[in-house]
C-alpha positions in Angstrom: 0.0 0.0 0.0 1.4 3.4 -1.0 1.5 6.6 1.0 -1.3 8.1 -1.2 -3.8 6.0 0.9 -2.9 8.2 3.9 -3.3 11.3 1.8 -6.8 10.2 0.6 -8.0 9.3 4.1 -6.7 12.4 5.7 -8.3 14.7 3.1 -11.6 12.8 3.7 -11.3 13.5 7.4 -10.8 17.2 6.7 -13.8 17.3 4.4 -15.9 15.7 7.1 -15.0 18.5 9.4 -16.0 21.1 6.9 -19.1 19.5 5.5 -22.0 21.9 4.8 -19.7 24.9 4.7 -18.4 27.1 1.8 -14.8 26.0 2.4 -13.1 24.5 -0.7 -10.6 21.8 0.2 -7.8 20.4 -2.1 -5.6 17.5 -1.2 -2.0 16.5 -2.0 -2.9 14.9 -5.3 -4.8 18.0 -6.4 -2.4 20.5 -5.0 0.4 19.3 -7.3 -1.7 20.6 -10.2 -3.8 23.1 -8.2 -3.8 25.9 -10.8 -5.3 23.5 -13.4 -7.8 22.0 -11.1 -9.1 25.4 -9.8 -9.2 26.8 -13.3 -11.3 23.9 -14.5 -13.6 24.0 -11.5 -14.1 27.8 -11.7 -14.0 28.2 -15.5 -11.1 30.7 -15.0 -13.1 32.9 -12.7 -11.5 34.3 -9.5 -10.8 31.6 -6.9 -13.5 31.5 -4.3 -12.3 31.9 -0.7 -12.1 30.4 1.9 -9.7 27.8 0.6 -7.8 25.0 2.4 -4.9 23.2 0.7 -3.3 20.1 2.1 0.1 19.3 0.6 3.0 16.9 1.2 5.8 18.9 -0.3 8.8 16.7 0.8 7.6 13.2 -0.2 8.1 11.0 2.9 10.8 9.6 5.2 11.7 6.0 5.7 12.4 5.9 9.4 14.5 2.7 9.4 16.3 1.5 6.3 17.8 -1.6 8.0 16.3 -5.1 7.5 14.0 -5.9 10.4 11.8 -9.0 11.2 8.7 -6.9 10.4 10.0 -6.0 6.9 10.3 -9.6 5.7 8.5 -11.9 8.2 5.8 -9.9 9.8 2.3 -10.8 11.0 0.7 -13.9 9.6 -2.7 -12.7 8.7 -4.2 -15.6 6.8 -3.3 -19.3 6.3 -4.8 -22.3 4.5 -3.4 -25.7 3.9 -1.9 -24.5 0.7 -0.9 -20.9 1.2 0.0 -18.4 3.9 -0.1 -14.6 3.8 2.2 -12.4 5.9 1.7 -8.6 6.6 5.1 -6.9 6.3 5.7 -3.3 7.2 8.3 -0.5 7.1 7.8 2.5 9.3 7.6 5.9 7.6 7.1 9.6 8.5 4.7 11.7 6.5 4.9 15.5 6.8 2.1 17.8 5.6 1.4 21.5 5.2 -2.1 22.8 5.7 -2.7 26.3 4.2 -5.8 28.3 5.1 -6.6 31.1 2.7 -9.2 33.7 3.5 -9.9 37.3 2.5 -9.8 38.6 6.1 -7.6 37.8 9.0 -10.4 37.2 11.5 -11.9 34.5 9.2 -8.5 32.7 9.0 -8.1 32.8 12.8 -11.6 31.3 13.2 -11.0 28.5 10.7 -7.6 27.8 12.2 -9.1 27.6 15.7 -11.7 25.0 14.6 -9.1 22.9 12.8 -6.7 23.0 15.8 -9.4 21.9 18.2 -10.4 19.0 15.9 -6.8 17.9 15.2 -5.9 17.9 19.0 -9.2 16.3 20.1 -9.7 13.9 17.2 -6.3 13.0 15.8 -6.9 9.4 14.7 -7.9 8.3 11.2 -8.2 4.9 9.6 -6.3 3.5 6.6 -7.5 0.2 5.1 -4.9 -2.3 3.8 -6.8 -3.8 0.9 -4.6 -6.6 -0.4 -6.4 -9.9 -1.3 -9.6 -8.4 0.2 -8.2 -8.7 3.7 -9.2 -5.1 4.4 -7.1 -4.8 7.5 -7.6 -1.4 9.3 -4.6 0.5 10.5 -5.3 3.5 12.8 -2.8 6.4 12.2 -2.4 9.6 14.3 -2.2 13.1 13.0 0.1 15.4 15.1 0.5 19.2 14.8 3.6 21.3 15.3 3.3 24.1 17.8 3.7 27.1 15.5 1.0 28.5 13.2 2.7 30.7 10.6 1.2 33.8 8.9 2.4 33.6 5.3 0.1 36.4 4.1 3.1 38.5 3.0 4.5 35.7 0.8 3.6 36.4 -2.9 1.1 33.7 -4.2 -0.1 33.5 -7.7 -2.8 31.1 -6.5 -4.8 33.9 -4.9 -4.0 37.3 -6.4 -4.7 40.5 -4.4 -5.0 40.9 -0.7 -5.6 37.7 1.3 -4.6 36.0 4.6 -2.8 32.7 4.7 -2.2 30.8 7.9 -0.1 27.6 7.7 -0.2 24.6 10.0 2.4 21.9 9.8 1.2 18.3 10.5 2.8 14.9 10.5 1.9 11.3 10.8 4.7 9.5 12.6 3.0 6.1 12.9 2.5 5.4 9.2 3.8 2.3 7.4 4.5 1.0 3.9 2.6 -2.3 3.8 3.3 -5.4 1.8 1.3 -8.7 1.9 3.2 -11.5 0.0 1.7 -15.0 -0.4 3.8 -18.1 0.3 3.1 -21.7 -0.8 3.0 -24.2 2.1 5.2 -27.3 1.6 4.3 -30.7 3.0 6.5 -33.7 3.9 5.3 -37.1 3.0 4.7 -39.1 6.2 5.9 -42.3 4.7 9.5 -43.4 5.4 11.1 -45.8 2.9 13.3 -48.5 4.4 16.2 -49.7 2.2 18.1 -52.9 3.2 21.0 -54.2 1.0 20.0 -51.8 -1.8 16.5 -53.2 -1.9 13.4 -51.4 -0.8 11.7 -53.6 1.8 8.8 -51.5 3.1 7.4 -48.0 3.5 6.8 -47.2 7.2 4.3 -44.6 8.4 6.4 -42.3 10.5 3.3 -41.4 12.5 2.9 -45.0 13.5 4.1 -45.5 17.1 5.1 -49.1 16.3 
């Protein structure tokens, strides 16, 4: 499972907090081509505010690059007589930037306040590991850095003219790259062949106590 699953579930969480409002939210996949997306949605009209943009500008960090038991021989999640499935994982760190755009400072402060309360009080979100229809649920935790930056003075082609932009920096430090390989189970024949003087004399059942 790739990191985009975390992006998708996180943006859905943000959208659930802003449902039935006029706030436009764009996620990491959209923010990479945000100018095109907004131009398409608005038919080249001025971008409506308020606007919230979640981005992951620095990719992600692999927290441990050494081979560990969990990377190759993790949790056995399913087993039949013929096959076994193992859930392997590599811990990663995801770092996000959440930009709040409004026309007026007081509006940005109000939206930031609501988001901060929600992030602190409801930081968990679920990610489903879908391989082979296992649909295992991993609960990740969203954490917020202490500083909220005012980047209103930074030139931004996205929103021309006067605007307020507050930036929150978030991270998910309990994320993983997931891998679910399948292995065939091998069986040993329970018959032992006895050879005497180069001749096969009998096949003995090794489970037979006699």
